[in-house]
Structures are given as structure tokens and as C-alpha cells.
N, CA, C and O of each residue as an XYZ file, in Angstrom:
260
protein
N      94.715     95.048     51.374
C      95.086     94.923     52.701
C      94.001     95.791     53.805
O      93.647     96.941     53.544
N      93.677     95.274     54.688
C      92.321     95.708     55.684
C      92.869     96.559     56.576
O      93.939     96.218     57.082
N      92.177     98.019     57.016
C      93.084     99.239     57.735
C      93.186     98.359     59.428
O      93.661     98.970     60.385
N      92.637     96.792     59.587
C      93.021     96.476     61.004
C      94.365     95.670     60.475
O      95.182     95.334     61.333
N      94.579     95.400     59.312
C      95.995     94.952     58.938
C      97.174     95.995     59.183
O      98.147     95.716     59.884
N      97.002     97.222     58.546
C      97.846     98.189     58.482
C      97.756     98.429     60.014
O      98.864     98.295     60.533
N      96.729     98.757     60.931
C      96.834     98.849     62.176
C      97.601     98.424     62.860
O      98.403     99.048     63.556
N      97.426     96.989     62.734
C      98.430     95.806     63.527
C      99.929     96.127     62.859
O     100.721     96.448     63.745
N     100.506     96.122     61.557
C     101.514     96.435     61.272
C     102.195     97.314     62.269
O     103.137     97.023     63.006
N     101.373     98.748     62.127
C     101.929     99.771     62.746
C     102.315     99.762     64.384
O     103.304    100.134     65.015
N     101.054     99.159     64.743
C     101.616     99.045     66.140
C     102.129     98.123     66.339
O     102.009     98.050     67.562
N     102.862     96.964     65.926
C     104.138     96.319     66.251
C     105.483     96.648     65.673
O     106.468     95.939     65.878
N     105.505     97.866     64.862
C     106.613     98.332     64.515
C     106.745     99.218     65.656
O     107.793     99.259     66.300
N     105.757     99.913     65.932
C     106.029    101.014     67.218
C     106.373    100.260     68.297
O     107.399    100.605     68.883
N     105.694     99.190     68.764
C     106.199     98.450     70.010
C     107.772     97.983     70.217
O     108.482     97.992     71.222
N     108.104     97.443     68.430
C     109.680     97.084     67.911
C     110.222     98.346     68.732
O     111.046     98.182     69.633
N     109.906     99.163     68.513
C     111.280    100.461     68.563
C     111.307    101.027     69.533
O     112.375    101.501     69.922
N     109.738    101.222     70.510
C     109.664    101.714     72.391
C     110.541    100.489     72.910
O     111.425    100.741     73.728
N     110.338     99.105     72.459
C     111.222     98.516     73.353
C     112.720     98.337     73.324
O     113.385     97.653     74.102
N     113.158     99.077     72.281
C     114.738     99.335     72.417
C     115.156    100.183     73.719
O     114.623    101.052     74.408
N     116.425     99.467     73.705
C     117.120     99.891     74.958
C     117.231    101.921     74.884
O     117.117    102.658     75.864
N     117.481    102.375     73.401
C     117.674    104.200     73.239
C     116.562    104.556     73.159
O     116.477    105.780     73.057
N     115.478    103.944     73.157
C     113.901    104.530     73.266
C     113.454    104.193     74.670
O     112.248    104.378     74.838
N     114.179    103.703     75.821
C     113.236    103.732     77.041
C     112.546    104.690     77.438
O     111.326    104.780     77.576
N     113.763    105.771     77.713
C     113.077    107.230     78.271
C     111.868    107.641     77.378
O     110.703    107.767     77.753
N     112.240    107.780     76.442
C     111.288    108.206     74.930
C     110.303    107.395     75.480
O     109.608    107.977     76.313
N     109.997    106.093     75.247
C     108.530    105.686     75.617
C     107.976    105.972     76.409
O     106.822    106.312     76.149
N     108.460    106.022     77.962
C     107.711    106.496     79.223
C     107.164    108.165     79.048
O     106.067    108.596     79.403
N     107.995    108.739     78.562
C     107.291    110.125     77.937
C     106.585    109.887     76.970
O     105.592    110.612     77.044
N     106.552    109.175     75.975
C     105.528    108.787     75.046
C     104.174    108.317     75.076
O     103.222    108.624     74.359
N     104.280    107.310     76.283
C     102.830    107.093     76.613
C     102.366    108.250     77.473
O     101.262    108.738     77.232
N     103.123    108.740     78.470
C     102.766    109.849     78.952
C     101.697    110.809     78.250
O     100.505    110.991     78.500
N     102.649    111.427     77.166
C     101.782    112.218     76.329
C     100.808    112.215     75.631
O     100.106    113.175     75.312
N     100.631    110.328     75.145
C      99.720    109.894     74.583
C      98.632    110.454     75.337
O      97.922    111.404     75.005
N      98.556    109.513     76.772
C      97.582    109.676     77.656
C      97.000    110.960     77.897
O      95.809    111.235     77.745
N      98.289    112.057     78.443
C      97.471    113.071     78.264
C      96.450    113.719     76.804
O      95.572    114.582     76.783
N      96.832    113.161     76.085
C      96.395    113.898     74.718
C      95.027    113.181     74.961
O      94.170    113.919     75.445
N      94.676    111.973     74.737
C      93.821    111.169     74.802
C      92.658    111.849     76.080
O      91.438    111.776     75.934
N      93.133    112.307     76.948
C      91.981    112.751     78.110
C      91.688    114.605     77.841
O      90.971    115.464     78.356
N      92.603    114.550     76.853
C      92.503    116.898     76.857
C      91.436    116.045     75.500
O      90.767    115.024     75.343
N      92.030    117.781     74.457
C      91.182    118.098     73.420
C      91.223    116.906     72.359
O      90.222    116.475     71.788
N      92.546    116.428     72.174
C      92.693    115.493     71.084
C      91.664    114.090     70.999
O      91.520    113.318     70.051
N      91.094    114.072     72.187
C      90.265    112.506     72.910
C      89.441    112.657     71.916
O      89.036    113.677     71.356
N      89.125    111.028     71.664
C      88.231    110.716     70.636
C      86.680    111.121     70.902
O      86.850    112.032     71.713
N      85.501    111.033     70.756
C      84.211    111.503     70.878
C      84.288    110.754     71.323
O      85.074    109.852     71.032
N      83.093    110.756     72.743
C      82.290    109.871     73.427
C      82.939    109.687     74.777
O      84.169    109.691     74.829
N      82.330    109.549     75.712
C      83.158    108.959     77.457
C      83.911    107.409     76.545
O      85.103    107.200     76.320
N      82.317    106.249     76.066
C      83.256    105.290     76.139
C      84.409    104.878     74.819
O      85.236    103.990     75.023
N      84.376    105.403     73.858
C      85.712    105.372     73.057
C      86.959    105.967     74.153
O      87.758    105.118     74.548
N      87.144    107.481     74.674
C      88.323    107.808     75.660
C      88.583    106.427     76.056
O      89.469    105.602     75.830
N      87.361    106.471     76.810
C      87.685    105.294     78.027
C      88.604    103.794     77.847
O      89.482    103.214     78.485
N      87.724    103.538     76.414
C      88.877    102.419     75.590
C      89.849    102.926     75.045
O      90.731    102.084     74.873
N      90.152    104.079     74.628
C      91.354    103.979     74.189
C      92.674    104.466     75.046
O      93.835    104.290     74.678
N      92.199    105.208     76.443
C      93.099    105.109     77.342
C      93.173    103.709     78.151
O      94.166    103.904     78.852
N      92.830    102.760     78.381
C      92.491    101.106     78.676
C      93.537    100.793     77.565
O      94.730    100.573     77.776
N      92.991    100.804     76.493
C      94.282    100.439     75.337
C      95.363    100.466     75.565
O      95.949     99.436     75.898
N      96.064    101.792     75.450
C      96.964    102.542     75.718
C      98.050    101.892     76.860
O      99.181    101.545     76.518
N      97.484    101.755     78.476
C      97.593    101.038     79.306
C      98.167     99.717     79.375
O      99.203     99.468     79.993
N      97.390     98.755     78.645
C      97.924     97.762     77.639
C      99.101     97.361     77.206
O      99.996     96.561     77.476
N      98.723     98.422     76.218
C     100.248     98.173     75.643
C     101.578     98.444     76.330
O     102.558     97.698     76.347
N     101.369    100.302     77.204
C     102.659    100.136     78.103
C     102.821     98.964     78.706
O     103.950     98.875     79.189
N     102.030     97.851     78.908
C     102.674     96.816     79.699
C     103.033     96.289     78.984
O     103.910     95.566     79.457
N     102.891     96.096     77.676
C     103.910     94.937     77.321
C     105.150     95.405     76.939
O     105.914     94.730     76.249
N     105.423     96.602     77.368
C     106.891     96.693     77.076
C     107.928     95.974     78.268
O     107.731     95.750     79.462
N     108.953     95.757     77.504
C     109.721     95.026     78.579
C     110.160     96.054     79.620
O     110.809     95.698     80.604
């Protein structure tokens, strides 16, 4: 199994969990916390990588119903 297949599977699992009604409030907070971490000391190395990660996080958030 490739790393990308593992990432895709974990992403789909996470999105399924975040899309449940019970997780609605939690998912909003989780996205805010993740963005804060990406913009803070836990960010990926390099401006380009950080920007790409923040943009992808925004894309994932838009996928929530």
C-alpha cells in the first residue's frame, strides 16, 4: 500500500466523522485549531508548503455538508 493510499483513506475517514451531526460543532473547532497550528509553530517548513496546507485545509472544510 502506498503512502498516498493511506493518506486518502485517513482523509475519507476523517471527513466522514466530521460530517456527522454529532461532530458538527467539534468539526468547526477542529478546522480552526488546525489552521492555527499550520500558521503557528507546527507549520510545515517553507512558505509555499504552509500556504498549500492552509489552502487544502480550506478545501476540505468546504467539503463538509
